[in-house]
N, C-alpha and C positions, 0 to 999 in steps of 0.2 A: 256724494257718498254720505257726508255728515247729515244732510237733510233726510236721506233715506233711512239712516239708522235711527235718528231721533223721531222720525215720523212713524216708525214701525210699531213702537210700543203703544201709542194712542190708538193705532189701527187695530192692534190685537185686543185692546180693552173694549173697543167698540164692537168687535166681533163677538164678545162674550156676553153682551147684554143688549138691552133695548137702547137704540141710539138716542131717542128723545129723552129718556130718563137720564142717560149719561150727560147729555148736553145741559139738562136742568141742573145736574149735580155740579157741573163745571162752573156754572154761574153763581152758585151759592157761596157764601162766605163763612159757612159753619165749619167746624173742625171735624165733622164726620167724614167717613170715607178714608181714602188713602192718598192724600195730597203729596206724600213724600216722593212718589215716582215722577210726578210732573215737575216738582222742584228739583229733583236730581237731574232730569233731562235738561231743564233750562240752564241750571248752573254748569252742567257739563259742556253744553254748547257754547256758553259764554266763555268758559275756561279755554276750550279749544280755539275759539276765535282769538283770544288774547295771546295764546301760545303761537298761533299762526302769524299774528302781527309781529311778535318778537322775532320769530324765525325769518320773516320777510325782511325786517330791518337788518338782521345779521347777514342775510344773503346779499342784500344790496351793498352792504359795507364790504363784504368779501369780493364781490364783483368789481367794485371800485378799486380795491387793492390790487386785483389781478390786472386791471388796466394800467396801474402804475408800476408793475414789475419791470425792473431794469434788465433787459436781455443781455447787457454787456456790450452792446453796440448800438449805433444810431442808424436805423434803416432809411430815414428820410432822404430823398433825392438820390437813392442808390438803385441802379437797375442791374439786373443780373441775367445771364444766359449760360447755357450749358453746352459743352463740346465733348464728344466721345472720340477717342483716338484709337483707330484699329491697329492692332499689332503688325499687320502686313505693311503698313506705311510708316508707323511710328514705333518700331521695335527697339530703337536705341534711345539712350538718354539724350544724346545730342539732338536728334531729330525732333523730339518732343519739346525739349527746352528751347530750341531755336524758334519753333513755331510760336510758342507762348510769348517769348520775348518780343518778337516782331509784332505780334498782335497787340501786345500791351503798348508798344510804342505808337502804333496806329490809333488805338483807342484814346491814348493820352493826348494825341494831336487833334482830336475831334473838337469842334467848337462847343463850348459849354462844359467840357470835362475838367473837373478839379483834380481827380486822381483815378488810377485804375490798378487793379490787382487781380488775384485769382486764388482759389482754394479747391482742394479735392472734395471736401464735404462742406456744403454751405450750411450755416447755422439754421436750425429748425426745418431743414429740408430732409425728410425721412425717406425720400425716394431711393436713396442708395443705402446699401448695407453699411453699418458702422465699421470703422477701422480702429481697433484697440489692441494693445499688446502689453506685456510685462515690461517693467523698467525698474531700475534700482540705482542708488547713488554709488559712485566709485568707492570701492573698499568695503562694501556691504558684505557681511559674512554669508556663507553659502545658504544658511537656513533662512535668511531674509531675502534671498533672490527668488524670482518667480512667485512672488506673493501678492504684489500690488499691480493693478493695470491702470493704464491711462489711455484716453482717446488720442489717436495720432492724426495729424493733418499735414498735408503737403501744400505749401503756399508760395506764391510769388512775392517779390519785394513790393511794398506798398499796400499789401492786403489790409493790414490793421488800420492804416491811415484812411483807406477808402471806406471801410465799413464803420469807422468811428469808434473802434475799440480803444481802450485806454492802455497806453504803454506806461507801466509803473516804474520800470527801471531798464537800463540798457538801451539797446537799439533794435530796429527792424532788420530784416534780411537785406542784403545787397547782392548785386549781380556777381560779385566775386565769391559769394558763399557757395562753393561747389566742391566736388570731390577732390580737386587739385589743391585745395586749401584746407585749413583747419575745419573739421566737421563740427557744425554748430547746430544749436536748437534754441527755440524760444519756448518757455513754459508759462502756464498761468499761475496766478497767485495761490490757487488751491493746492496745486502740486508743490509749489515752492515752500508753502507753509508746512505741509505735511512732511516733506523730505528734509528740509533744513529749517526747523522752527527757530525763530528769532535770529536768523542769519541772513546774510546777503547771498542770494542765489547766483549772482553774476560771477562767472569764472568757475563755478562748480561743474563737475563732470557727471554725466548720466550714462548708464548702459541702456541702449535702446536698440530696436530692430529698424533698420532702414534698408534701402535697396539701391545703392549707388551704381550698380551695374545694369539695372533695368527694372521695369515694373514687376513686382511680385517676386523678385529674386532677393529675398530677405537675407540679411546677415546681421549679426549682433556686433556692435562696436560702441566705442565711447565717443560722446559728443560733449562739447563745451556749451554751457548756457550763456547766451549773449543778451537775453532780454526776458522780462517778466511782464505779462499782460494781465489785465483784469479778466476773471473767469467769464466766459461767454456761454449763455444758455444754448447748448447745441441741440438738445432733443425736445425740450419742453420748457414752459415758463413756470412750472410748479415744482420741478425737482432739479437740484443742482447738478447731479451726475458726477462723472469721474473728473479727475484732473486732466489737463490737456497738454500735449507735446506737439509743437509745430516744427516741421523740418522744411528746408528749402527744396524746391522742385528737383534740382540736380542730385540730391541725396535720397529722394523718395518719390520718384515719378509714379504717377497713377494714370490709369486709362481714361478717366473722366475728370474734367475740371469745370468749375463754375467761375466765369469771369465776373468781376464786380466793378462797376463804374459809377463814380459819384459825378453826376452831371445835372445841368439845368436844362438840357435839351428836351423837347417834347418826345414822348414815347415813339410816335410815328417816325420822326426824323432820326431818332437814335436807332430804331430797328432797321431802317434802310441803310444807315451807315455801317452797322454791324454786319449785315449780310454782304455788303460790298467789301469790307475789310477781310472777312473770313474767306470769301470766294477768291480774293486776290492771292491768298496764300495757299488755298486748297479748294479747287472748284467742287470737289466731291464731299466736302465737310458740311454736314447738316448742323443748323443752329436750332436748339430746342430750349424750352422753358424760359423764354425771354419775358421777363416781368419785373415789376418793382419788388425790391426786397421786402417792402412793407407787406406784400401779399403773404409771405411766409409767417410774419409775425401775427397778422390777423387770423390766419388759418390756425396757428397754434393757440391763440386765444379762444377761438370758436371750439376747438377740440377739447380744451381743458375746462371751459366755463362750467359745464353741467356738473362734472365730477367735483370741481373745486367748490362750487356753491353748496352742494350737498354735504361734502365732507367738512368744508370750512365752516358752514353755518352751524352745525352741531358742535364742532370743536370749539368755536369761538365763543359760545355761550359761557364757557367757564374759563377760557384762556385769554380773552382780550384783556390787555392791561387796563386797570381801572374800571372794568365792567362788572357790575353786580346786578343781578336781576332777581326779583321776587314776584311771585304770583300767588295772590291770596284770593280764594273764593269762599266767602262766608255766607252760610245760610242762616238767616236770623228768623227763627220761628217765634212769632208773637203769641201772646196769650189771648184768649177770647176777649179780654178787656182792652187789648190793643190791636184791633183788626187791621189798622192801616199798615202795620209792620210785619204781618205774618208771612207775606210773600216777598219781602224786600231782599235784594241780593247786592253784594258789593264785590266788584272785581277790580283789582288795582295792579298795574304793571309799572315797575319802576326801573329806570336805568340810572346808575350812578357812576 
């Protein structure tokens, strides 16, 4: 496009006069005619090239930063698969919870397995609709209720350890965290900092919506915070999103779960074992989306790369710490006594 634009003006000039005469004029070094147009086009093209060089460097730097984004978990050596639980066979909390517990035990016994867990909404998997709802701390005045939302997730014990999430305080869920005991929750550091700034969130109470009587049978009740985890990039690598509330499966059963297994077993061996373990518990249960968790991270990078580079490249010109750039394009018109300087140009790009 640049070549077309800057080649158009000389073409128009050629169309207005005799081509031979124009070519003769272009080879002369006198100051007659209108050399300013050619000088303008040359300098403009050099300037654009310099700007493109600057932009390319910034985009490469932005892309490198994107590759270093911490998703809040470590996907290496983690394999995931998805199970859907039909209400006709898993309409009670007990039936769903028992299936997941038995499958978790079988997966943990597989050779090469370090740990296993499960979650209702896998990070960076946008295949399911999000689950979010209002929450507020115990004792909040009425005007502060139903004002802030958080993403909600239903999880099995061992989930955070398996995906390599960072537990900042407290503990993970245990098998005894159910409806018969104190109702508990784990929150991320984003929600904890917003709700109880400069305070310890462990032991604090939140009003949340859970469903201890069955999937989607929501009711509002108070839960005690037993753990704080580092925020996990749930939807993309470029936006932080809402705070997060994690509830144990018996308090918030969902119809779809993603099982996560940290293992050194080859994919083919793992896939065969998973099929066998699931069919042992329910011969009609299909296994879907069996893949390394790294696939979701790579997909998120691919989806955000283009937008991030365009937006980040322009923004970072002025916002990168320590970055200063200057672009000068000087046209030095010489006098007839100094013919060697009359078409000299200087373009300088500096990064400091």
